[in-house]
N, C-alpha and C positions, 0 to 999 in steps of 0.2 A: 462789471464790478460797480456801477452806480445804481445798479438796481437794488431795489429792496428784497432782502432775501430775508424767508422765515425763519430758516436755522439760523441765523445770527443773532445773536446775544444783545440785547438793547443796553446793558451794563456798558459792554465792550466797547459797541459804539458810541456811547456818551462818553466813555473813556477816552476814546481817539478824537472825538469832537472837541474836546474840552482843550484848554490853551497849554502847549506845552512848555513845560517848565525847563530850562536849561542850568545845568549843574557850574556851579561858578567854577573859574577857570582854578588850575593849581599855581598857587603862587609861586613856587621854587621854580617850576617849569618855564613861566611867563619870565620871571626875573633873568632865569638862567641863557634862557633865548635871548630877551634885550642885551644882555652883558657879552654873548658871543656876536650878536649884528653890530653892538657898538665896537667891539676890539677889530671887528674884522673892515670898519668903516676907517677906524682909524688906522690899522696896517695898509690900507690902502691909499689914503690920504699921505702918508708918511713915505710909501714907496712912490707915489707920483711926486712928491715934491723932491725926496731925494733924485729922482731920474732928471728931474728940471732943471735941479742945484748941478746935476752932473753935466747936461748940457751946455749951462750957461757958463761954467769952469771951463769945460772943453773950448768953448768959442772963446773967452778972454784970454786962456792960456796958448791959445794957438800959435802966436806969433814966438812964443819962447819955447812950444814943442818943436817947432819946424827948425828952428835954430840948433836946438837939443838936439835932433835927428840929423842935419847937416855935420855936426861937430862928431857926433858920433860915428857917421860913415866915414869920415875922414880919419879918424883913430882904430877903426875897426882891423885894417890892415897891421898895425901895428902891434895890436893886442894879438891876433894870430900868429904872428912871428915872433911874439915874447912866450905864448903858449907851447908852441910847437918845439921852440928853444928849450923850454924847461922840458916838456915832456921827454926828451932825448935822452937826458940825463937819468943817470939810473935812480936817483932818490925822487924825481919827477913821476918817473914810472910806476916806482912802488905806492908812492903816495896817490896818483891817480887808479891804480890798482885797489887800492883800500878804499879809496872813497867811491868808487864803484861797488864794493864788496858790500859796503855801510848800506848806500844807496838801495843794493836787492834785498838786503835783510830785513831794512826798514819798511820797505814795501809789502815783501813778505807777512811781516808782522801786522800790518795794516789791515792787508787783504784777507789775513784769517779774523782778525778780530772783527770784523763787517760779518763774516760766514759763521759764527758762533752761536 
């Protein structure tokens, strides 16, 4: 390839040896790519700050969360007794059936909306 070839056009050789000029970058593309990169950096920073704030909030609120969990576990039996007593009445049974039917209908509508 480095050997001198008689069939090689000297003008073409001069063209290849001359300095290559680079085309200027397109301003729209470079600005758009810079904006996308900045948005991704902001999103990453926001996500990390929110995760850090969540962990700090969990640490700060852990005594109250433990107390609330203990209180809820003591009241859970009472809640189950009340719910089962309410469900044994005809009104409670109809209300639970209507609630189940409403949940089934809403879930069906959401599922069909995603697949359209």
